[in-house]
N, C-alpha and C positions, 0 to 999 in steps of 0.2 A: 167518339170512338177513335182510338189511335190505331193506325194501320202501318205495318212495316212489311216491305217486300223481302221474301226469303229467296236468295239466289244460291242455294246449296249450302250456305254456311249458317246453320241454325244458331250457334253461339253468338255470332256477330249480330244476327237479327234480334235475338233476345236482349243483348246489351243495348242496341239502338232503341228498342221498345221501352226498356226500363228508363233510359235517359229521357225519352219523349214524355213518358208518363210522369216522371219526377218534375220535369219543367212545367208541365201543365198544372201542377198543384193539386192533383187528386189525392195523393197520400196525406198531405198536410190538412186538406179539407176534411178527410175522414177522421183524422186525429182530433180536429177541433170539434166535430159534431158528435163525437162518441158520447160525451156527457153534456148535460145542460149547463150553461154558464150564465150567471146572473148578468144583467146589463151593466151594473156598476163594476163588476169584475172585468167584463169585456173592455170597458172604457179605461180602467186602470192598466190592463195589459197593453192596450193600444198606446197609451201614453208612455209606458215604459219602453215600448218598441221604438216610438218616435225619438225618445231621448237617446237610446242606444244607437239608432241610425245617425242622429245628428252628431254624436261623438265620433262615430266611425268616419263620417264624411267631412269632418271639420278640417279646414285648412288654416295653417298658421301663417 
């Protein structure tokens, strides 16, 4: 559970809470678990993600 202290400014507290929840990975996990994904499809997507990250972090 994510807790945020409210010191009079509700908008700031909401913004802080949204950032904390997004960083924890809860929304992306919910999105992934919405539908069943075959194991082969999971592996394929993981492989694509690894290739994408390798290209992104490649140094010349």
